C-alpha positions as CSV (number, residue, x, y, z in Angstrom):
1,X,171.6,86.4,103.7
2,X,168.4,84.8,104.8
3,X,165.1,85.8,103.0
4,X,162.7,87.5,105.3
5,X,159.5,85.5,105.7
6,X,156.2,87.2,104.9
7,X,153.8,88.0,107.8
8,X,150.8,87.3,105.6
9,X,150.2,83.7,106.7
10,X,150.2,84.8,110.4
11,X,147.7,87.5,109.7
12,X,145.6,85.1,107.7
13,X,145.6,82.6,110.6
14,X,144.5,85.3,113.0
15,X,141.6,86.4,110.7
16,X,140.5,82.7,110.4
17,X,140.5,82.2,114.1
18,X,138.5,85.4,114.6
19,X,135.9,84.4,112.0
20,X,135.5,81.0,113.5
21,X,135.1,82.5,117.0
22,X,132.3,84.8,115.7
23,X,130.6,82.0,113.8
24,X,132.6,80.0,111.2
25,X,129.5,79.0,109.3
26,X,129.3,82.5,107.7
27,X,132.8,82.2,106.3
28,X,131.8,79.2,104.1
29,X,128.4,80.4,103.1
30,X,127.6,82.3,99.9
31,X,127.6,85.6,101.8
32,X,131.2,84.9,103.0
33,X,132.6,84.9,99.5
34,X,134.1,88.4,99.9
35,X,135.8,87.4,103.1
36,X,137.2,84.3,101.6
37,X,138.8,86.3,98.8
38,X,140.3,88.7,101.3
39,X,142.0,85.8,103.1
40,X,143.2,84.4,99.8
41,X,144.6,87.8,98.8
42,X,146.7,87.9,102.0
43,X,148.1,84.5,101.2
44,X,148.9,85.4,97.6
45,X,152.1,87.4,96.8
46,X,150.6,89.1,93.7
47,X,147.0,89.6,95.0
48,X,147.4,93.4,95.0
49,X,148.0,93.8,91.3
50,X,145.3,95.7,89.3
51,X,144.5,92.6,87.2
52,X,143.8,90.5,90.4
53,X,141.7,93.3,91.9
54,X,139.6,93.6,88.7
55,X,139.1,89.8,88.6
56,X,138.0,89.9,92.3
57,X,135.5,92.8,91.5
58,X,134.0,90.8,88.6
59,X,133.6,87.7,90.8
60,X,131.9,89.9,93.4
61,X,129.3,91.0,90.9
62,X,128.6,87.5,89.6
63,X,128.5,85.8,93.0
64,X,126.3,88.5,94.5
65,X,123.8,87.8,91.7
66,X,123.8,84.1,92.5
67,X,123.6,84.7,96.2
68,X,120.3,86.6,95.7
69,X,118.6,84.0,93.6
70,X,119.9,85.1,90.2
71,X,122.0,83.4,87.6
72,X,125.7,83.8,87.0
73,X,125.0,85.2,83.5
74,X,123.5,88.7,83.0
75,X,119.8,88.7,82.2
76,X,119.1,92.5,82.5
77,X,120.3,95.4,80.4
78,X,121.8,96.8,83.6
79,X,123.9,93.8,84.3
80,X,127.1,95.4,83.0
81,X,126.6,98.6,85.1
82,X,128.6,98.9,88.3
83,X,126.4,98.3,91.4
84,X,127.0,98.6,95.1
85,X,129.0,95.7,96.7
86,X,127.3,93.3,99.1
87,X,129.4,94.7,101.9
88,X,128.8,98.1,103.4
89,X,132.4,99.2,102.6
90,X,131.3,102.5,100.9
91,X,128.8,104.4,98.8
92,X,127.6,103.1,95.4
93,X,129.9,104.0,92.5
94,X,128.4,106.5,90.0
95,X,127.7,105.3,86.5
96,X,130.6,105.5,84.1
97,X,130.3,107.3,80.7
98,X,129.6,103.9,79.1
99,X,126.9,103.1,81.7
100,X,125.3,106.5,81.2
101,X,125.1,105.9,77.4
102,X,123.4,102.5,78.0
103,X,120.9,104.1,80.4
104,X,120.1,106.9,78.0
105,X,119.5,104.3,75.3
106,X,117.0,102.5,77.6
107,X,115.2,105.8,78.2
108,X,114.9,106.4,74.5
109,X,113.5,102.9,74.1
110,X,110.9,103.5,76.8
111,X,110.0,106.9,75.2
112,X,109.6,105.2,71.7
113,X,107.2,102.6,73.3
114,X,105.3,105.5,75.0
115,X,104.8,107.3,71.7
116,X,103.3,104.1,70.3
117,X,100.9,103.9,73.2
118,X,102.6,100.7,74.5
119,X,102.4,101.9,78.0
120,X,103.0,98.5,79.6
121,X,106.2,98.0,77.7
122,X,107.3,101.5,78.7
123,X,106.8,100.7,82.4
124,X,108.8,97.5,82.1
125,X,111.8,99.3,80.6
126,X,111.7,102.1,83.1
127,X,111.5,99.7,86.0
128,X,114.8,98.2,84.9
129,X,116.3,101.6,84.3
130,X,115.4,103.0,87.7
131,X,116.5,99.9,89.6
132,X,120.2,100.9,89.7
133,X,122.3,104.1,90.0
134,X,121.1,106.7,87.5
135,X,122.3,110.2,86.9
136,X,120.0,112.8,88.6
137,X,118.8,114.4,85.4
138,X,118.0,111.0,83.7
139,X,116.2,109.8,86.9
140,X,114.1,112.9,86.9
141,X,113.0,112.4,83.3
142,X,112.5,108.7,83.7
143,X,110.4,109.2,86.8
144,X,108.2,111.7,85.0
145,X,107.7,109.4,82.1
146,X,106.8,106.6,84.5
147,X,104.1,108.6,86.2
148,X,102.6,109.7,82.8
149,X,102.6,106.1,81.5
150,X,100.8,104.8,84.5
151,X,98.1,107.5,84.3
152,X,97.7,107.3,80.5
153,X,97.5,103.5,80.6
154,X,94.6,103.8,83.2
155,X,92.9,106.4,81.0
156,X,92.8,104.3,77.8
157,X,91.9,101.1,79.5
158,X,88.6,99.8,78.1
159,X,88.6,102.1,75.0
160,X,87.9,99.9,71.9
161,X,88.9,101.3,68.5
162,X,86.1,101.5,65.9
163,X,85.8,99.1,63.1
164,X,87.4,101.4,60.4
165,X,90.2,102.7,62.7
166,X,92.8,100.6,60.9
167,X,92.1,102.4,57.6
168,X,92.2,99.2,55.6
169,X,89.8,98.0,52.8
170,X,87.4,101.0,53.3
171,X,85.1,102.0,50.5
172,X,82.5,104.7,49.9
173,X,79.2,103.5,48.5
174,X,77.4,106.2,46.5
175,X,73.7,105.6,46.3
176,X,71.4,106.7,43.5
177,X,69.4,108.9,45.9
178,X,72.5,111.1,46.4
179,X,73.5,109.8,49.8
180,X,76.8,107.9,50.5
181,X,78.0,105.4,53.1
182,X,81.6,104.7,54.2
183,X,82.4,101.2,55.4
184,X,84.0,97.9,54.7
185,X,82.3,95.3,52.5
186,X,81.4,92.2,54.5
187,X,79.5,90.3,51.8
188,X,78.7,91.0,48.2
189,X,76.4,89.1,45.8
190,X,74.7,89.9,42.5
191,X,71.7,91.1,44.4
192,X,73.0,93.1,47.4
193,X,76.1,94.4,49.3
194,X,76.5,94.2,53.1
195,X,78.7,96.9,54.6
196,X,80.3,97.3,58.1
197,X,80.3,100.9,59.3
198,X,81.7,102.4,62.5
199,X,79.9,102.0,65.8
200,X,78.9,98.4,65.0
201,X,76.4,99.4,62.3
202,X,75.8,97.0,59.5
203,X,73.8,98.0,56.4
204,X,72.6,96.1,53.3
205,X,71.9,97.7,50.0
206,X,70.3,96.3,46.9
207,X,72.2,96.6,43.7
208,X,69.6,98.9,42.2
209,X,70.1,101.3,45.1
210,X,73.9,101.7,44.4
211,X,75.3,104.1,41.9
212,X,79.0,103.2,42.3
213,X,81.5,101.9,44.9
214,X,84.8,103.8,45.3
215,X,87.8,102.7,47.4
216,X,89.1,105.1,50.0
217,X,92.9,105.2,50.6
218,X,94.4,105.5,54.0
219,X,95.5,109.1,53.4
220,X,92.0,110.2,52.4
221,X,90.3,108.4,55.2
222,X,92.7,110.0,57.7
223,X,91.8,113.4,56.4
224,X,88.1,112.5,56.8
225,X,88.7,111.4,60.4
226,X,90.7,114.6,61.1
227,X,87.7,116.6,59.8
228,X,85.4,114.7,62.1
229,X,87.8,115.6,65.0
230,X,87.6,119.3,64.1
231,X,83.8,119.1,64.2
232,X,83.9,117.2,67.5
233,X,86.1,119.9,69.0
234,X,83.4,122.5,68.3
235,X,80.6,120.4,69.9
236,X,79.1,121.1,73.3
237,X,80.5,117.8,74.6
238,X,84.1,119.2,74.7
239,X,83.6,123.0,74.5
240,X,84.6,123.5,78.2
241,X,88.3,123.0,77.6
242,X,88.7,121.3,80.9
243,X,90.5,118.0,81.8
244,X,87.5,115.9,80.9
245,X,87.1,117.6,77.5
246,X,90.8,116.8,76.8
247,X,90.3,113.2,77.8
248,X,87.2,112.9,75.5
249,X,89.3,114.3,72.6
250,X,92.0,111.7,73.3
251,X,89.4,108.9,73.4
252,X,87.9,110.1,70.1
253,X,91.4,110.0,68.5
254,X,92.1,106.5,69.8
255,X,88.7,105.1,68.7
256,X,89.0,106.7,65.2
257,X,92.7,105.6,64.6
258,X,94.4,109.0,65.1
259,X,96.8,107.4,67.6
260,X,99.5,110.0,67.1
261,X,97.3,112.7,68.8
262,X,96.3,110.7,71.9
263,X,99.3,111.5,74.1
264,X,99.1,115.2,73.3
265,X,95.5,115.4,74.6
266,X,96.1,113.2,77.6
267,X,99.3,115.2,78.5
268,X,97.3,118.4,78.4
269,X,94.6,116.9,80.6
270,X,97.2,115.6,83.0
271,X,98.7,119.1,83.4
272,X,95.2,120.8,83.5
273,X,94.0,119.1,86.7
274,X,95.9,117.2,89.4
275,X,92.9,115.0,89.8
276,X,93.0,113.9,86.2
277,X,93.1,110.2,86.9
278,X,90.2,110.4,89.3
279,X,88.1,112.5,86.9
280,X,88.7,110.0,84.1
281,X,87.7,107.1,86.4
282,X,84.4,108.9,87.2
283,X,83.8,109.8,83.5
284,X,84.2,106.2,82.4
285,X,81.8,104.9,85.0
286,X,79.3,107.6,84.0
287,X,79.6,106.6,80.3
288,X,78.7,102.9,81.1
289,X,75.8,104.1,83.3
290,X,74.4,106.1,80.4
291,X,74.7,103.1,78.2
292,X,72.8,101.1,80.8
293,X,70.0,103.7,80.7
294,X,70.1,103.7,76.9
295,X,69.6,99.9,76.8
296,X,66.9,100.1,79.4
297,X,65.0,102.6,77.4
298,X,65.4,100.5,74.2
299,X,64.3,97.4,76.2
300,X,67.5,95.5,75.3
301,X,67.7,93.7,78.6
302,X,70.7,91.5,77.8
303,X,72.9,94.6,77.0
304,X,71.6,96.5,80.0
305,X,72.6,93.6,82.2
306,X,76.1,93.5,80.5
307,X,76.6,97.2,81.2
308,X,75.5,96.6,84.8
309,X,77.9,93.7,85.3
310,X,80.8,95.8,83.8
311,X,80.1,98.6,86.3
312,X,80.0,96.0,89.1
313,X,83.4,94.6,88.0
314,X,85.3,97.8,87.3
315,X,83.6,100.5,89.4
316,X,81.9,98.6,92.3
317,X,81.9,101.5,94.8
318,X,81.1,104.3,92.5
319,X,78.0,106.6,92.7
320,X,76.8,105.5,89.3
321,X,76.9,101.8,90.2
322,X,74.8,102.5,93.2
323,X,72.4,104.6,91.2
324,X,72.0,101.8,88.7
325,X,71.1,99.5,91.6
326,X,68.2,101.8,92.5
327,X,67.1,101.9,88.8
328,X,67.1,98.1,88.8
329,X,64.7,98.1,91.8
330,X,62.4,100.6,90.1
331,X,62.4,98.6,86.9
332,X,61.6,95.4,88.7
333,X,58.4,96.8,90.3
334,X,57.2,98.4,87.1
335,X,54.6,95.9,86.0
336,X,53.9,98.0,82.9
337,X,55.5,101.2,81.5
338,X,54.4,104.1,83.7
339,X,53.2,107.3,82.3
340,X,55.6,110.2,82.8
341,X,54.5,112.2,85.8
342,X,55.0,115.5,83.9
343,X,52.5,114.7,81.2
344,X,48.9,115.5,81.1
345,X,46.4,112.9,82.0
346,X,45.1,111.0,79.0
347,X,41.3,111.3,78.7
348,X,39.6,108.0,78.0
349,X,37.0,107.9,75.2
350,X,33.4,107.3,76.1
351,X,32.4,103.7,75.7
352,X,30.6,102.9,72.5
353,X,27.5,100.8,73.2
354,X,27.5,97.5,71.5
355,X,24.2,95.9,70.3
356,X,23.2,92.8,72.1
357,X,24.3,89.7,70.2
358,X,21.6,87.8,68.5
359,X,21.8,84.2,69.7
360,X,21.8,81.5,67.1
361,X,19.0,79.0,67.4
362,X,20.2,75.9,69.3
363,X,19.7,72.5,67.6
364,X,16.6,70.8,68.8
365,X,17.8,67.8,70.8
366,X,14.8,67.5,73.1
367,X,17.0,68.2,76.1
368,X,17.5,71.3,78.0
369,X,21.0,72.9,78.1
370,X,22.1,72.9,81.8
371,X,24.5,75.8,81.1
372,X,22.2,78.2,79.4
373,X,22.8,77.1,75.8
374,X,25.1,80.0,74.8
375,X,28.8,79.7,73.8
376,X,31.6,82.1,75.2
377,X,32.2,85.1,73.0
378,X,35.7,85.2,71.3
379,X,38.2,87.8,72.6
380,X,38.2,91.1,70.8
381,X,41.1,91.4,68.3
382,X,43.9,93.8,69.0
383,X,43.2,97.3,67.8
384,X,44.5,97.9,64.3
385,X,46.6,101.0,63.7
386,X,44.8,103.7,61.8
387,X,45.6,104.0,58.1
388,X,48.4,106.4,57.3
389,X,48.6,109.1,54.6
390,X,45.4,110.9,55.7
391,X,47.3,113.7,57.4
392,X,46.1,115.1,60.7
393,X,47.3,114.5,64.2
394,X,48.0,110.8,64.0
395,X,50.2,111.1,61.0
396,X,52.0,114.0,62.6
397,X,52.6,112.0,65.7
398,X,54.0,109.1,63.6
399,X,56.5,111.3,62.0
400,X,57.6,112.8,65.3
401,X,58.0,109.3,66.8
402,X,60.2,108.3,63.8
403,X,62.3,111.4,64.3
404,X,62.6,110.8,68.0
405,X,63.8,107.2,67.5
406,X,66.5,108.3,65.0
407,X,67.7,110.9,67.4
408,X,67.7,108.3,70.2
409,X,69.8,106.0,68.2
410,X,72.3,108.8,67.5
411,X,72.4,109.6,71.2
412,X,74.2,106.4,72.2
413,X,76.8,107.4,74.9
414,X,80.2,107.8,73.2
415,X,79.0,108.9,69.9
416,X,79.7,112.5,68.8
417,X,77.1,115.0,69.9
418,X,75.3,112.3,71.9
419,X,73.8,114.8,74.4
420,X,72.5,117.1,71.6
421,X,70.8,114.1,69.9
422,X,69.3,113.1,73.2
423,X,67.8,116.5,73.7
424,X,66.3,116.3,70.2
425,X,64.8,112.8,71.0
426,X,63.2,114.1,74.2
427,X,61.7,117.1,72.4
428,X,60.3,114.9,69.6
429,X,58.8,112.4,72.0
430,X,57.1,115.1,73.9
431,X,55.6,116.6,70.8
432,X,54.4,113.2,69.7
433,X,52.8,112.6,73.0
434,X,51.0,116.0,72.8
435,X,49.7,115.2,69.3
436,X,48.4,111.8,70.3
437,X,46.6,113.2,73.4
438,X,44.7,115.6,71.1
439,X,44.1,112.8,68.6
440,X,42.6,110.7,71.3
441,X,39.9,113.3,71.9
442,X,39.0,113.6,68.2
443,X,39.5,110.0,67.2
444,X,38.0,107.9,70.0
445,X,37.6,104.9,67.6
446,X,41.4,104.5,67.7
447,X,41.6,105.0,71.4
448,X,43.3,101.7,72.3
449,X,46.0,102.0,69.6
450,X,46.7,105.6,70.7
451,X,47.0,104.6,74.3
452,X,49.4,101.9,73.5
453,X,51.6,104.4,71.6
454,X,51.4,106.8,74.5
455,X,52.7,104.1,76.9
456,X,55.6,103.4,74.6
457,X,56.4,107.1,74.4
458,X,56.2,107.6,78.2
459,X,58.5,104.6,78.8
460,X,61.1,106.0,76.3
461,X,60.8,109.5,77.9
462,X,61.3,108.0,81.4
463,X,64.7,106.6,80.5
464,X,65.8,109.4,78.2
465,X,65.1,112.0,80.8
466,X,67.1,110.0,83.3
467,X,70.1,110.3,81.0
468,X,69.7,114.0,80.6
469,X,70.1,114.4,84.4
470,X,73.4,112.5,84.5
471,X,76.2,115.1,84.9
């Protein structure tokens, strides 16, 4: 009996002719790989076996990657997960149990990076995870983590940890006067010890000032930092319990090395206000603007310019950058420090009459001096400060000025209780100015020195009061 011939070659020929009629170039391109295999399967007697179908599916995945600019080898954690075919033959296949386990592992990896504050790494892993088919529950969790990582990364941008935040090689220097300093020894000689404290402070102590030096372990230093955090939480700066207060607590923890608490505060702030990211943006710009005003008041022009440049680069369209531009214009036209408009006018002392100078006899030359024979008088020396230790208004003013300067140093924007210290500085400067104004009336012989001190005070008050008005 004659074997019946298969109709497959005839069908294949018809498909080839149809493809050529529609545009044969497609058949032999990379995108025509699936069609070529269909033709081959019709020509093969065992093409319909499960093994052949599996091989064909595997080739589909590899060739699809190459056709889209990739490599034949897998380069992504998702390369082993089933993806939609190039052809629109049907919906994407759901992940298998093995695929779901791999995706869950990727999510846990992203979460671990998130807890370490490695937000950029978190976002890279989540980008790979969400690129393919993902179970609905996992997609929801991954999308939420992606949003938080983006907001948190923006919130911590630009925050620089303090010098002792790594808890390494920290000591406590106990002084003979009963005070103590916590820091890291930078240099040590037989005569003195130089210490690095937080907030960029460096201090030097003579050996005779030091009672003893004790090392501070990481556990003890962490407890000290947590005690500082508890005190900060009770301060007026964060007493409102709003989104910004929570951000400031997160910033404090990051700067002081309490990294494990950062995400908790940021997460609460994120839930507290839907505008959390915008509020943080505004707070950061305000902080730099306050630093600019601080440096202006201290007449540290280089750092004032640096703060201004940072605002221009990071917050060019913000209100505070525009306000700083107005302050620059005001400062540029101030030929000398102006007296604060709220202060009382300073009375000038009555001029003390000076006796006419007795000219020295000119040498007898026999010629007449065409210019009158007298030399120009030398310039009067700068007024000397009055002696201290006599009590009275001048000594009281000196003490108030010293107190005001200490409070002004402690009011640097970003330090704990900065606003409270700023208020103390303003109050002390105002009292010092009032004492000097009274001293000017009773001590006219020191008038020039008192007026120079009043000008310095009014300049400091001008910039301090500008900071108190920033909300």
